[in-house]
BASEFI-235455 format. One record per residue (C-alpha): x, y, z; residue in one letter. Coordinates in steps of 0.02 Angstrom, whole numbers, plus 50000, padded with zeros to 5 digits. Example, Ala and Ser with C-alpha at 12.3 -4.5 7.8 and 13.67 -1.06 7.14 Angstrom:
BEGIN
      c1      c2      c3   rest
   50615   49775   50390      A
   50684   49947   50357      S
END
This chain:
BEGIN
      c1      c2      c3   rest
   47899   46227   47493      X
   47966   46407   47560      X
   48021   46457   47713      X
   47933   46629   47746      X
   48011   46726   47904      X
   47962   46880   48001      X
   48006   46959   48148      X
   47852   46897   48279      X
   47755   46751   48298      X
   47588   46874   48329      X
   47632   46928   48135      X
   47697   46740   48047      X
   47510   46690   48132      X
   47447   46830   48035      X
   47544   46806   47881      X
   47507   46622   47871      X
   47346   46637   47858      X
   47372   46738   47705      X
   47478   46621   47619      X
   47400   46448   47674      X
   47480   46269   47674      X
   47597   46287   47546      X
   47730   46403   47646      X
   47813   46374   47812      X
   47807   46544   47918      X
   47925   46567   48062      X
   47988   46704   48184      X
   48145   46745   48219      X
   48099   46865   48367      X
   48177   47007   48316      X
   48362   47023   48278      X
   48461   46876   48289      X
   48645   46942   48294      X
   48702   47101   48406      X
   48895   47137   48434      X
   48947   47078   48600      X
   48970   47213   48748      X
   49158   47191   48746      X
   49321   47257   48682      X
   49374   47221   48496      X
   49162   47207   48441      X
   49218   47351   48311      X
   49384   47355   48260      X
   49450   47520   48192      X
   49625   47470   48153      X
   49560   47325   48056      X
   49431   47402   47898      X
   49311   47415   48060      X
   49263   47241   48047      X
   49122   47185   48165      X
   49098   47024   48259      X
   48921   46967   48278      X
   48854   46850   48396      X
   48681   46749   48397      X
   48601   46787   48568      X
   48577   46651   48679      X
   48404   46677   48672      X
   48408   46668   48491      X
   48494   46518   48460      X
   48363   46408   48458      X
   48259   46507   48342      X
   48390   46505   48196      X
   48402   46316   48234      X
   48217   46305   48202      X
   48225   46407   48039      X
   48401   46300   47989      X
   48282   46132   48034      X
   48137   46198   47911      X
   48276   46233   47782      X
   48333   46049   47784      X
   48182   45998   47720      X
   48113   46168   47625      X
   48247   46232   47517      X
   48183   46397   47481      X
   48204   46548   47593      X
   48088   46700   47595      X
   48166   46849   47709      X
   48007   46939   47763      X
   48055   47066   47888      X
   47976   47251   47925      X
   48007   47385   47763      X
   48125   47479   47851      X
   48319   47493   47885      X
   48311   47393   48043      X
   48186   47259   47956      X
   48334   47245   47831      X
   48464   47227   47935      X
   48364   47077   48025      X
   48343   46995   47855      X
   48533   47010   47825      X
   48579   46944   48000      X
   48474   46794   47965      X
   48549   46753   47796      X
   48717   46780   47875      X
   48704   46678   48000      X
   48597   46545   47906      X
   48747   46536   47784      X
   48878   46516   47936      X
   48782   46346   48005      X
   48783   46296   47829      X
   48590   46305   47826      X
   48585   46402   47663      X
   48660   46283   47519      X
   48734   46333   47342      X
   48570   46298   47259      X
   48451   46375   47409      X
   48343   46519   47325      X
   48356   46678   47443      X
   48234   46799   47411      X
   48166   46997   47509      X
   48008   47036   47498      X
   47921   47183   47608      X
   47749   47255   47632      X
   47671   47405   47704      X
   47546   47319   47763      X
   47485   47147   47818      X
   47339   47126   47726      X
   47316   46980   47585      X
   47326   47111   47438      X
   47475   47162   47499      X
   47568   46989   47559      X
   47522   46913   47389      X
   47580   47061   47284      X
   47744   47065   47407      X
   47787   46857   47365      X
   47748   46896   47166      X
   47891   47021   47164      X
   48051   46981   47269      X
   48197   47049   47262      X
   48378   47047   47355      X
   48417   47113   47538      X
   48467   47295   47493      X
   48659   47316   47512      X
   48639   47495   47539      X
   48525   47503   47695      X
   48640   47366   47770      X
   48780   47465   47756      X
   48665   47615   47841      X
   48618   47514   47970      X
   48795   47443   48005      X
   48865   47622   48000      X
   48752   47689   48133      X
   48790   47506   48229      X
   48970   47545   48234      X
   48956   47722   48283      X
   48837   47681   48435      X
   48962   47554   48498      X
   49104   47672   48459      X
   49045   47798   48547      X
   48947   47707   48702      X
   49098   47578   48726      X
   49229   47723   48739      X
   49140   47876   48810      X
   49036   47765   48949      X
   49197   47708   49053      X
   49264   47896   49046      X
   49104   47939   49125      X
   49129   47790   49235      X
   49308   47845   49301      X
   49278   48059   49308      X
   49100   48035   49350      X
   49041   47912   49486      X
   48855   47859   49447      X
   48854   47900   49275      X
   48785   47752   49185      X
   48808   47759   49004      X
   48832   47896   48834      X
   48767   47885   48678      X
   48769   47962   48497      X
   48598   48038   48497      X
   48537   47992   48699      X
   48648   48117   48757      X
   48594   48258   48624      X
   48422   48220   48668      X
   48457   48225   48862      X
   48560   48403   48825      X
   48381   48474   48762      X
   48290   48428   48923      X
   48434   48506   49041      X
   48470   48660   48927      X
   48268   48686   48946      X
   48271   48675   49126      X
   48413   48795   49153      X
   48299   48895   49040      X
   48157   48889   49170      X
   48273   48912   49302      X
   48372   49082   49237      X
   48161   49158   49181      X
   48112   49306   49273      X
   47933   49321   49262      X
   47859   49492   49202      X
   47711   49571   49273      X
   47583   49645   49144      X
   47368   49645   49152      X
   47230   49667   49047      X
   47056   49721   49069      X
   46914   49641   49002      X
   46731   49691   48998      X
   46547   49631   48994      X
   46425   49690   48887      X
   46263   49680   48851      X
   46193   49734   48672      X
   46009   49814   48665      X
   45929   49660   48681      X
   46002   49605   48835      X
   46124   49485   48752      X
   46289   49469   48850      X
   46458   49452   48774      X
   46658   49487   48838      X
   46751   49614   48766      X
   46940   49656   48784      X
   47025   49825   48827      X
   47143   49877   48664      X
   47140   50075   48655      X
   47172   50163   48831      X
   47190   50343   48823      X
   47195   50359   48649      X
   47327   50251   48622      X
   47342   50072   48571      X
   47390   49957   48702      X
   47509   49835   48693      X
   47549   49676   48801      X
   47669   49769   48957      X
   47572   49923   48930      X
   47497   49895   49107      X
   47627   49863   49214      X
   47544   49866   49383      X
   47392   49857   49498      X
   47385   50047   49504      X
   47374   50071   49308      X
   47262   49917   49280      X
   47149   50018   49405      X
   47135   50177   49337      X
   47111   50073   49186      X
   46956   49994   49252      X
   46892   50148   49315      X
   46941   50228   49119      X
   46803   50106   49037      X
   46672   50061   49196      X
   46652   50262   49199      X
   46629   50309   49014      X
   46464   50278   48908      X
   46515   50131   48748      X
   46428   50116   48567      X
   46484   49978   48434      X
   46590   50086   48305      X
   46601   49948   48173      X
   46567   49756   48140      X
   46647   49658   48024      X
   46632   49473   47975      X
   46761   49380   47862      X
   46734   49201   47800      X
   46879   49084   47831      X
   46903   48909   47805      X
   47000   48755   47912      X
   47093   48619   47814      X
   47130   48470   47898      X
   47310   48404   47981      X
   47423   48272   47859      X
   47397   48084   47915      X
   47503   48019   48050      X
   47679   47973   48040      X
   47778   47902   48175      X
   47838   48068   48277      X
   47641   48154   48256      X
   47570   47972   48297      X
   47666   47960   48471      X
   47652   48163   48511      X
   47453   48160   48468      X
   47445   47981   48583      X
   47542   48075   48695      X
   47415   48235   48696      X
   47251   48156   48680      X
   47291   47997   48809      X
   47452   48036   48889      X
   47538   47871   48806      X
   47712   47877   48827      X
   47820   47832   48655      X
   47858   47661   48701      X
   47672   47609   48752      X
   47618   47714   48596      X
   47736   47601   48487      X
   47696   47426   48571      X
   47520   47468   48518      X
   47558   47495   48358      X
   47656   47362   48325      X
   47519   47253   48379      X
   47381   47334   48281      X
   47497   47296   48120      X
   47547   47116   48154      X
   47354   47101   48154      X
   47337   47173   47996      X
   47224   47321   48060      X
   47339   47458   48006      X
   47501   47508   47882      X
   47683   47488   47945      X
   47709   47614   48105      X
   47887   47664   48085      X
   47886   47791   47948      X
   47920   47991   47917      X
   47822   47975   47768      X
   47647   48070   47745      X
   47599   48015   47584      X
   47448   47895   47551      X
   47438   47745   47421      X
   47292   47813   47276      X
   47192   47665   47316      X
   47194   47728   47491      X
   47140   47879   47449      X
   47001   47801   47338      X
   46941   47697   47487      X
   46939   47851   47597      X
   46825   47965   47511      X
   46710   47807   47480      X
   46693   47784   47666      X
   46694   47965   47683      X
   46548   47978   47566      X
   46472   47823   47632      X
   46469   47876   47822      X
   46433   48074   47789      X
   46384   48098   47626      X
   46461   48161   47476      X
   46464   48356   47561      X
   46596   48298   47644      X
   46719   48239   47472      X
   46825   48368   47411      X
   46816   48386   47234      X
   46984   48325   47208      X
   47093   48216   47337      X
   47215   48298   47450      X
   47386   48271   47435      X
   47515   48283   47569      X
   47691   48305   47506      X
   47814   48175   47601      X
   47965   48285   47691      X
   48070   48127   47730      X
   48260   48153   47713      X
   48291   47997   47610      X
   48144   47928   47495      X
   48221   47740   47517      X
   48173   47746   47671      X
   48015   47829   47681      X
   47846   47737   47678      X
   47677   47768   47663      X
   47587   47847   47815      X
   47506   47749   47956      X
   47316   47737   47907      X
   47205   47594   47933      X
   47227   47434   47808      X
   47011   47459   47770      X
   46952   47614   47776      X
   46774   47567   47811      X
   46802   47495   47976      X
   46789   47592   48134      X
   46875   47540   48297      X
   46701   47467   48335      X
   46672   47364   48176      X
   46839   47269   48227      X
   46808   47243   48396      X
   46968   47278   48468      X
   46974   47213   48656      X
   47154   47284   48705      X
   47114   47471   48775      X
   47264   47546   48719      X
   47247   47480   48531      X
   47086   47517   48525      X
   47099   47714   48587      X
   47260   47717   48463      X
   47163   47614   48314      X
   47027   47741   48327      X
   47136   47894   48339      X
   47223   47825   48183      X
   47046   47810   48059      X
   46995   47985   48108      X
   47129   48075   48074      X
   47155   47956   47902      X
   46979   48011   47874      X
   46994   48193   47921      X
   47134   48195   47787      X
   47043   48189   47658      X
   46885   48261   47711      X
   46819   48443   47641      X
   46899   48587   47754      X
   46779   48676   47877      X
   46715   48841   47815      X
   46694   48969   47949      X
   46640   49164   47998      X
   46738   49252   48105      X
   46687   49430   48179      X
   46771   49568   48245      X
   46671   49709   48350      X
   46771   49846   48397      X
   46665   49953   48540      X
   46721   50130   48586      X
   46683   50306   48691      X
   46623   50423   48614      X
   46803   50548   48680      X
   46887   50388   48581      X
   46975   50376   48741      X
   46943   50194   48793      X
   46906   50034   48628      X
   46881   49884   48668      X
   46885   49712   48543      X
   46772   49565   48541      X
   46802   49416   48436      X
   46702   49242   48376      X
   46675   49136   48266      X
   46529   49031   48196      X
   46540   48852   48108      X
   46463   48888   47941      X
   46516   48691   47868      X
   46604   48570   48002      X
   46696   48485   47870      X
   46838   48380   47931      X
   46797   48433   48104      X
   46648   48314   48105      X
   46745   48183   48120      X
   46901   48248   48202      X
   46879   48401   48310      X
   47022   48370   48426      X
   47136   48395   48300      X
   47078   48587   48320      X
   47219   48553   48458      X
   47373   48531   48349      X
   47307   48714   48268      X
   47436   48853   48346      X
   47348   49011   48342      X
   47159   48973   48348      X
   47035   49136   48346      X
   46923   49137   48498      X
   46793   49021   48480      X
   46646   49096   48574      X
   46486   49127   48470      X
   46438   49317   48466      X
   46244   49375   48487      X
   46170   49487   48338      X
   46280   49634   48355      X
   46260   49831   48233      X
   46356   49956   48212      X
   46307   50091   48315      X
   46212   49986   48463      X
   46224   50049   48626      X
   46358   49939   48732      X
   46286   49942   48886      X
   46367   49850   49050      X
   46313   49674   49087      X
   46216   49620   49238      X
   46272   49456   49275      X
   46436   49510   49332      X
   46615   49445   49322      X
   46666   49383   49487      X
   46570   49203   49478      X
   46669   49181   49286      X
   46840   49244   49357      X
   46819   49127   49514      X
   46786   48989   49409      X
   46932   49027   49281      X
   47067   49029   49417      X
   47084   48888   49506      X
   47234   48959   49602      X
   47165   49114   49686      X
   47005   49201   49728      X
   46944   49368   49686      X
   47051   49520   49741      X
   46969   49677   49734      X
   47111   49782   49836      X
   47236   49825   49726      X
   47384   49813   49867      X
   47312   49638   49892      X
   47312   49607   49726      X
   47503   49649   49685      X
   47529   49527   49812      X
   47466   49376   49728      X
   47519   49284   49576      X
   47348   49302   49469      X
   47238   49421   49546      X
   47119   49537   49485      X
   47040   49709   49514      X
   46830   49723   49509      X
   46728   49901   49447      X
   46590   49947   49565      X
   46479   49910   49431      X
   46557   49713   49427      X
   46569   49715   49242      X
   46726   49777   49217      X
   46882   49654   49284      X
   47082   49690   49290      X
   47179   49541   49278      X
   47352   49506   49327      X
   47471   49396   49240      X
   47641   49348   49244      X
   47738   49289   49090      X
   47788   49131   49078      X
   47932   49009   49069      X
   47968   48896   48920      X
   47877   48742   48968      X
   47960   48580   48994      X
   47964   48428   48877      X
   47838   48306   48853      X
   47882   48138   48769      X
   47771   48203   48638      X
   47850   48403   48630      X
   48030   48305   48651      X
   48007   48183   48510      X
   47946   48346   48381      X
   48098   48446   48443      X
   48207   48309   48395      X
   48116   48284   48213      X
   48156   48487   48201      X
   48338   48463   48237      X
   48345   48314   48128      X
   48419   48196   48262      X
   48340   48011   48271      X
   48233   47936   48164      X
   48080   47854   48159      X
   48138   47692   48231      X
   48229   47766   48363      X
   48134   47905   48458      X
   48037   47786   48598      X
   48212   47676   48620      X
   48283   47870   48650      X
   48181   47938   48754      X
   48152   47772   48862      X
   48357   47762   48878      X
   48383   47927   48965      X
   48238   47867   49075      X
   48314   47708   49122      X
   48447   47772   49155      X
   48398   47880   49289      X
   48447   48054   49208      X
   48264   48104   49196      X
   48124   48074   49296      X
   47923   48094   49222      X
   47839   48223   49341      X
   47655   48205   49325      X
   47683   48195   49100      X
   47832   48311   49115      X
   48019   48277   49096      X
   48150   48332   49211      X
   48298   48317   49219      X
   48413   48228   49380      X
   48566   48287   49463      X
   48675   48157   49382      X
   48588   48201   49206      X
   48653   48369   49219      X
   48811   48333   49274      X
   48832   48207   49150      X
   48766   48346   48995      X
   48862   48477   49078      X
   49034   48365   49051      X
   49002   48326   48881      X
   48956   48492   48835      X
   49144   48537   48913      X
   49249   48402   48824      X
   49134   48341   48704      X
   49051   48478   48639      X
   49057   48431   48466      X
   48981   48262   48489      X
   48828   48308   48579      X
   48808   48469   48480      X
   48646   48476   48384      X
   48717   48530   48199      X
   48822   48397   48215      X
   48716   48247   48260      X
   48589   48318   48149      X
   48731   48313   47970      X
   48766   48133   48036      X
   48622   48074   48005      X
   48601   48161   47839      X
   48772   48077   47790      X
   48711   47908   47843      X
   48556   47931   47777      X
   48676   47961   47602      X
   48735   47782   47637      X
   48571   47715   47629      X
   48528   47792   47483      X
   48704   47725   47401      X
   48770   47890   47382      X
   48915   47878   47528      X
   49037   47745   47589      X
   49003   47677   47761      X
   49169   47667   47807      X
   49219   47814   47757      X
   49110   47927   47885      X
   49168   47802   48038      X
   49367   47853   48009      X
   49339   48024   47982      X
   49210   48006   48134      X
   49359   47884   48208      X
   49485   48004   48211      X
   49446   48150   48282      X
   49336   48048   48410      X
   49478   47940   48484      X
   49574   48102   48518      X
   49454   48178   48626      X
   49444   48023   48725      X
   49640   47994   48757      X
   49641   48202   48790      X
   49506   48169   48896      X
   49570   48027   48990      X
   49718   48103   49076      X
   49620   48211   49177      X
   49598   48209   49333      X
   49458   48191   49422      X
   49485   48350   49522      X
   49507   48455   49378      X
   49362   48385   49309      X
   49261   48443   49455      X
   49331   48622   49423      X
   49285   48633   49271      X
   49101   48571   49283      X
   49094   48685   49455      X
   49145   48835   49355      X
   49026   48795   49226      X
   48886   48754   49331      X
   48905   48902   49463      X
   48758   49049   49405      X
   48643   48861   49438      X
   48747   48812   49603      X
   48797   48975   49684      X
   48643   49092   49635      X
   48652   49272   49727      X
   48598   49291   49891      X
   48486   49425   49953      X
   48599   49476   50104      X
   48726   49509   49986      X
   48855   49383   50067      X
   48963   49256   49966      X
   48855   49124   49884      X
   48995   49008   49890      X
   49018   49018   50074      X
   48942   48867   50196      X
   48790   48925   50262      X
   48804   48797   50420      X
   48996   48855   50480      X
   49018   49000   50378      X
   49202   48961   50342      X
   49210   48833   50197      X
   49171   48871   50046      X
   49051   48760   49938      X
   49098   48667   49792      X
   49039   48514   49664      X
   49068   48329   49726      X
   48989   48182   49640      X
   48943   48033   49719      X
   48846   47866   49634      X
   48684   47953   49653      X
   48713   48098   49578      X
   48809   48276   49585      X
   48807   48375   49747      X
   48866   48525   49830      X
   48958   48504   49981      X
   49089   48611   50117      X
   49280   48595   50085      X
   49309   48596   50264      X
   49225   48425   50244      X
   49236   48313   50361      X
   49237   48470   50504      X
   49085   48516   50415      X
   48945   48395   50337      X
   48838   48513   50242      X
   48790   48450   50081      X
   48629   48483   49974      X
   48575   48441   49803      X
   48621   48526   49643      X
   48513   48716   49625      X
   48466   48849   49735      X
   48524   48909   49911      X
   48522   48829   50068      X
   48364   48949   50099      X
   48297   48870   49939      X
   48349   48685   49962      X
   48252   48705   50123      X
   48402   48693   50263      X
   48366   48786   50416      X
   48378   48776   50599      X
   48224   48695   50673      X
   48248   48741   50845      X
   48369   48691   51025      X
   48345   48541   51121      X
   48464   48504   51291      X
   48577   48608   51221      X
   48600   48550   51053      X
   48549   48644   50888      X
   48411   48516   50785      X
   48437   48567   50600      X
   48348   48504   50437      X
   48463   48465   50309      X
   48459   48414   50117      X
   48616   48252   50086      X
   48636   48147   49922      X
   48518   48042   49981      X
   48369   48168   50043      X
   48330   48275   50153      X
   48363   48230   50354      X
   48359   48296   50517      X
   48532   48316   50622      X
   48559   48325   50806      X
   48714   48467   50838      X
   48870   48462   50734      X
   49003   48331   50687      X
   49178   48341   50808      X
   49322   48267   50838      X
   49254   48154   50974      X
   49049   48105   50874      X
   49110   48129   50677      X
   48937   48060   50638      X
   48800   48154   50739      X
   48639   48083   50762      X
   48528   48090   50594      X
   48362   48043   50536      X
   48299   48026   50354      X
   48134   48098   50316      X
   48002   47953   50290      X
   47906   47948   50138      X
   47780   48068   50123      X
   47859   48193   50252      X
   47899   48344   50151      X
   48032   48464   50209      X
   47941   48624   50204      X
   47810   48544   50352      X
   47963   48482   50449      X
   47957   48564   50624      X
   48071   48549   50804      X
   47931   48420   50861      X
   47919   48316   50724      X
   48138   48322   50705      X
   48144   48283   50885      X
   48012   48115   50875      X
   48145   48063   50716      X
   48273   48056   50812      X
   48192   47974   50967      X
   48184   47832   50837      X
   48188   47656   50863      X
   48043   47674   50946      X
   48010   47555   51112      X
   47836   47498   51125      X
   47846   47354   51286      X
   47914   47200   51333      X
   47857   47043   51244      X
   47767   46923   51328      X
   47906   46800   51291      X
   48061   46920   51321      X
   48141   47049   51262      X
   48107   47224   51196      X
   47989   47256   51033      X
   48033   47424   50949      X
   47987   47493   50782      X
   48081   47608   50654      X
   48110   47641   50476      X
   48255   47547   50382      X
   48315   47534   50212      X
   48158   47462   50151      X
   48035   47564   50235      X
   47945   47541   50401      X
   47966   47393   50517      X
   47947   47311   50692      X
   48077   47224   50782      X
   48087   47117   50929      X
   48248   47008   50984      X
   48187   46866   51103      X
   48302   46759   51224      X
   48312   46626   51098      X
   48366   46720   50943      X
   48510   46746   50853      X
   48480   46884   50738      X
   48279   46957   50789      X
   48141   46952   50684      X
   48071   47097   50554      X
   47888   47127   50506      X
   47868   47233   50379      X
   47736   47410   50423      X
   47639   47476   50283      X
   47590   47640   50342      X
   47740   47746   50396      X
   47613   47824   50550      X
   47607   47634   50646      X
   47791   47696   50680      X
   47723   47796   50813      X
   47565   47723   50838      X
   47589   47534   50833      X
   47501   47487   50984      X
   47573   47303   51092      X
   47438   47192   51025      X
   47487   47226   50824      X
   47649   47217   50867      X
   47633   47024   50947      X
   47519   46957   50809      X
   47630   47029   50664      X
   47790   46978   50751      X
   47703   46812   50747      X
   47652   46800   50584      X
   47820   46838   50514      X
   47896   46699   50628      X
   47769   46562   50565      X
   47813   46615   50386      X
   47983   46692   50381      X
   48003   46658   50186      X
   47850   46722   50163      X
   47784   46525   50099      X
   47642   46476   50170      X
   47562   46643   50175      X
   47403   46689   50112      X
   47400   46733   49921      X
   47412   46909   49919      X
   47289   46997   49820      X
   47330   47055   49626      X
   47320   47251   49617      X
   47262   47195   49437      X
   47196   47037   49341      X
   47277   47016   49161      X
   47184   46875   49096      X
   47277   46752   49023      X
   47449   46745   48920      X
   47411   46769   48735      X
   47531   46642   48670      X
   47585   46523   48810      X
   47438   46524   48911      X
   47442   46545   49101      X
   47378   46702   49208      X
   47461   46852   49214      X
   47411   46997   49359      X
   47512   47163   49416      X
   47559   47115   49618      X
   47638   47249   49738      X
   47813   47211   49772      X
   47950   47261   49911      X
   48024   47372   49749      X
   47856   47431   49676      X
   47731   47353   49563      X
   47778   47215   49450      X
   47685   47092   49317      X
   47696   46904   49388      X
   47664   46755   49261      X
   47723   46586   49301      X
   47904   46602   49388      X
   47926   46779   49302      X
   47925   46915   49389      X
   47960   47082   49276      X
   47972   47244   49373      X
   47842   47387   49307      X
   47932   47539   49238      X
   47920   47721   49351      X
   47806   47820   49299      X
   47698   47700   49257      X
   47536   47654   49372      X
   47484   47489   49400      X
   47308   47500   49344      X
   47374   47598   49164      X
   47461   47422   49134      X
   47401   47326   48961      X
   47402   47161   48908      X
   47519   47212   48785      X
   47654   47289   48904      X
   47617   47144   49019      X
   47701   47012   48899      X
   47818   47132   48821      X
   47892   47175   49011      X
   47886   46988   49015      X
   47977   46938   48877      X
   48126   47055   48919      X
   48123   47001   49076      X
   48137   46820   49038      X
   48239   46826   48900      X
   48372   46917   49037      X
   48369   46788   49151      X
   48339   46634   49050      X
   48160   46593   49125      X
   48065   46556   48957      X
   47925   46447   48983      X
   47952   46261   48938      X
   47832   46204   48810      X
   47679   46106   48873      X
   47691   45916   48896      X
   47522   45899   48884      X
   47531   45811   48700      X
   47667   45682   48632      X
   47796   45784   48546      X
   47758   45788   48362      X
   47899   45733   48228      X
   48031   45856   48186      X
   47974   45869   48001      X
   47808   45907   48066      X
   47846   46041   48174      X
   47938   46153   48062      X
   47775   46176   47960      X
   47690   46252   48092      X
   47689   46448   48105      X
   47820   46510   48227      X
   47675   46559   48342      X
   47640   46390   48400      X
   47811   46319   48356      X
   47949   46407   48470      X
   47912   46458   48656      X
   47814   46620   48692      X
   47963   46701   48755      X
   47949   46867   48676      X
   47775   46897   48572      X
   47841   47070   48489      X
   47974   47105   48378      X
   48152   47129   48472      X
   48177   47281   48368      X
   48338   47364   48419      X
   48319   47533   48372      X
   48508   47611   48357      X
   48570   47790   48430      X
END
């Protein structure tokens, strides 16, 4: 009976259900081999020979497959239908041949299916093929390139830029996008402009809004009203004139649905609608695919199989009626660069089943399936029919003109299913519905006024009627006496920071990366702490800036957008069988190795001089008083210069150690919050910004006192709120509470792990520390509570015997191996607990947002890294070896990982 190998146990379980007892279905748990992270794994001098190694956690999976082949002499490789899936199949075959598990008479075949349904699986089994050599070669080329760049460029970063962690062929280009966008934002100069709108009424008393388009007989452009004075004159010009409707024009319009999802658009929409990150989206999609609910989710194709189109049209007719089915099916052109790697769009496998019918319990999976189902049905529905109306209003003398626009939906079409899709359409017309208006009607001013409407719309400012005050505010207003004409102040906005969704969209536009790698690239730059997420926005850290500027100055070609996109295209040619992968590697390595050698000879000081000059506009912006921006603001003598540390880059005074002034990258001293707070006993108390964050300091460093008293601002304390009293409170720490009943002083302070209470009794060698939950306790904790906390800590110094901590969130049983999973609060942040495995939750993820699928992935990754995989339950006697090989991988192998270990290159 044939042995069928897939990536994950969940997928194995589903496929085994369709194939029946005539097959043995096992899981490889993703890639089984990889390049060892050591010199010589790729040998450029020997035809780019690559030395592969079976991972420690993969050996038992390879052994299980080899044991099964000892009795079932036929191997069917059924991994995913993309380049990574082809590579996994190739690795498996190579590893098994090396073990001599594949004999001369063992038939080996490769099957692919775009959806895990009975029809798709059965059809694939009937049409086997061999492993696609060009696809494998494209994978080998990418893997070799990533190794050569990462293994050779990263050490250069470590030596030249302390604190830098790694560089990557596509990772570094992605980081460049974020850094350059941040520099655009910092260099942006906002421009003020005003607009005027009026609340008008028809002769029947129905109100509507119109905006000023003509003033003094001339058409207004965006920046024609530059200040409050001009805006006030425009408001008076409108409010002092009688107005009437000069024309009413209604035009039919239509809107057509968006194309069905591919990987990038699914990630963008999931982020936009649900705030899901790329990794979270792909994890949920992977589960849906493995359960047989959707087609393969790593694709750059938007075409749909004919039978799927027919099924979608039938489902639309059944649910919404024949009016919602267009006469002809909608055909979407596939824009994939390589037809061999292009798959069908992401769609449900059964169009008639919505999320409610499937009863999906996981919240992320249910939301994502609902999104895919709606988008797929909507893409085959009739377009929406609209009527857009434009009303022109003017004064008798022609000096003032206003315009009102609105639309009416005559037939909702696809909007009935996928109304959110309007978020994807740029430049959408105003959706307000206008009352009945006729040409020649008098346009009187409305009675309700615009004050309340403005107050509701503008959450950051209150209404300002005085123009002088209005100019001092960011978004102020000028209101006419009749309260029906309003002038609004606005400022041009800088380009927005990237979200994960918009970053993926930009990478796709530039041709950087591929569907299988988007999520891993975006995740990597965050894990490296080059970028942090603030809300949903990606902000570069100082070390991310430094790395990017370094690469732009010394390896510009290799972080170039066109170069990276062209290299991707060359690799696509390899997968299409149109280019030789070793020729591409040879050309790349010749120039890249020369650049590495040249940069390796540079001293760190030379590198910092180059970076200091390159970053000068950001590091040293002009000061308002006209003084040299490089002069140290504390000592007034030294010159500021870029320096590096393990925590990233910072600006420091050149007179160190006489002057210890430092601040983060960007802005001058005032902008960074550095300032003198006052004096105490003749010492100057100052607030400063250091490489580890803001702190307060007493006095200056001298020969006798090289390290003056300092205190870091505790969590929750902001530099803006600091004053002399608070600074002296911090500098007075540790705070002595009083004498312990058994002797010895009790004190509180802030430490490396947060606030604590400390006591060293007569018999204590080192003393005892007890953590405090609230930073305020450092200043407010009383004697009784302090003694109680210390007694609890002494009774349980290692935490044993304590009442079990209450989980932040219960996640239920592990779906594959059993055992309770929960989210716990730890010293270093929240983590997922299962058995003896504690897996840290990634930064930016809230405990309440952790799903079962996410927890399983985190546990699997942690277990694989630490070797703490769960042992097989000892409840039942071990089954005979032969019988064990017949089971699905979900039952046979320890559930160390539940999702395939897809290691997207790049």
